[in-house]
N, C-alpha and C positions, 0 to 999 in steps of 0.2 A: 504494500500500500504506500509506503514511504517513497519507493522508487517511482511510482506513478505520479505522486504529488510533486516530486522533484522534477520529473520530465515536464509536467504541465507548467510548473513555475518557470523553468528555463525557456520553454516555448513561448510563454506569454511575454516574457521580457524581451525575447529576441524579435517578436513581431510587433512590439509596442513602438518601435522607432522606424521612421521612414528613412530610407536610404536614398540619397541623392547622388546622381552621377554628373560629372562635369566635363563631358567630352566635347559636345558640339551644340548647335542651335536646337536640335531636337531634344536634347537633354534639358536645355534651358526652358523650352516650352513645357515639357513634362514637369519640371521642378516648380515652375510658376503655377501651373494648374494644381499641383499637389498642395502648394502653400496656400492657394486661394480656396481649396476645397473645404477646409475646416478653419474658421477664423479663431478658434479657441485652443489650437494645439501648440502654440508657441512658435510656429514657423511663419515667417512673413516673406513677402516678395523681395524685400531689400536684402534678406539673408541669402536667398538663392540666386539673385540677380547680380552677384558679385563676379564681374567678368574676369577678375584676376585668377579665379579658380578654373575657368574653362580653358581647355586646350585650343579649341577653335571657336570662333564667334561669327555672328552675322552682323554686318555693318548696320543694317536697318534696326535690328534688335538693340544693339549697343546705343545707337543714336536715339532710339525711342526712350530708353531709360535715362540717358544723359539729359534729354530735354525735359524730363518730368520735374526735376528739381535743380534750379540754377545754383544752389548753394552747397551741393554735395561733392564738389571738386571732381566732377565727372563731366568733361566737356565732350560734345559730339566729335567723332573722329572725322577728319578730312585730310587732304593731302599735306597740310601744314604740320599736323600734330600726330600723325599715325605712327611714324618711325618703327618701333619694335613690334607693333601689333600687325604690321602688314602681312607677315607670313602666317598669321592666325586667321586670315580671311580665305573664303572660297574664291575661286577664279573670277566669278562675276563681280564680286565685291572689290577684288583687286583691280579689275578693269575700271570700275567706278572711280577709284582713287587715281589710277593712271590717267584717265581721260578728264578728270576734274579741272586740272590746270596745266596747260601745255608748257608753262614756264617753270615748273617745279622740278624736283629731283626724280619724280616718278615717270618712267616711260616704259615702252614695251620690253626693254632690256632689264627691267627690275625683277623679272622672273627669269632666273638663270640656271637653277639646278633643282634637284629634288627637295632641298630644304625649303624652298619657296612654295612647294606643292603639298606640304604636310597636311593641310586642311581641305584639300580638294577631294572630290569624288572622282570616280572613273570617267563619268560624263564630262566633268571639268577638264580632266587630263586629255581626253580624246578631242574635245573642242580645241584646246590649245595646240595639240599635235597636228590637227588637220589644217590649221591656219598657214603653216609653212611646211609643205610636204618634203622639202629638200633639206631640212635640218636634222638634228640627231634624235628628235622625238618622233617615234612611230606610234600610230594609233594601236590600241589594244582591243582585239576582238576575239582573243583566245583561239587563234587559228594555228599557232605554233607554240612550242615550248618556251621560246624567248619571251612571249607575253607573260608567262607565269613569273619569270625572273624580274621583269619590269614591274609587275604588280607588287612583288615582294619588296622591291627597292622603294617604290613610291608610296604604296598604301599600307605598309606594314604597321604604322602607328595610328592609322585612321580607322576608327570604328565606323562601319557603314560605308566603307570605300566602294564596295561593289554592291549594287542593287540587283535584284533578281532579273530584271529585264536587260542588264548588261551581259547576261550569259546567253542571249538569244542566238548568237552566231557561234556559240561554243562548238568546236570541231576537233578537239584534241584526241578524241578516240579514233579518228581516222588518219592520224599522222603516223609517220614511220620515224623512229629515232635514227639519227645520223651519227655515225662513229667514224672519225678520221676521214671525213669527206666522202665516205662510201655509204650508201644506203644499206640498212640492215633489212633483209627480207625474211 
């Protein structure tokens, strides 16, 4: 009987706390919805909307919360003040910053390597890779094994990097491994 009581006690304390994740804009939306769902649980939106905790952020979300309170030391992000947070944006948001002011430090060369792509999805990466077909960036459609290596390089730290519809063209089951430039049959 004591063992059952102990298990119930441990299970009730483990489920009494909400667990927040701080990866990307989807987690932010879930965390805000959870904080708003019960006004008496001690969690409020200001606690979960702390953008320093998030690995990746949405420019619109950040600026929305920055504009709510002019006295909170949180200014809307733009091309003048974004600096270190640039790599924390998805590709579309990075383009907004790049295109905001043609006379600032941000241009198309601001995205130079995988470190600038840490918060992108596969769709973001493929859009970027399709803009310049003759550069080192090739689109990923899972047609050969090099695509898996490239996904590992770019999307390894990004939760939700690949969406189910990104695998529509998946064709690795019909490829043949190549060893020493000779095809293995």
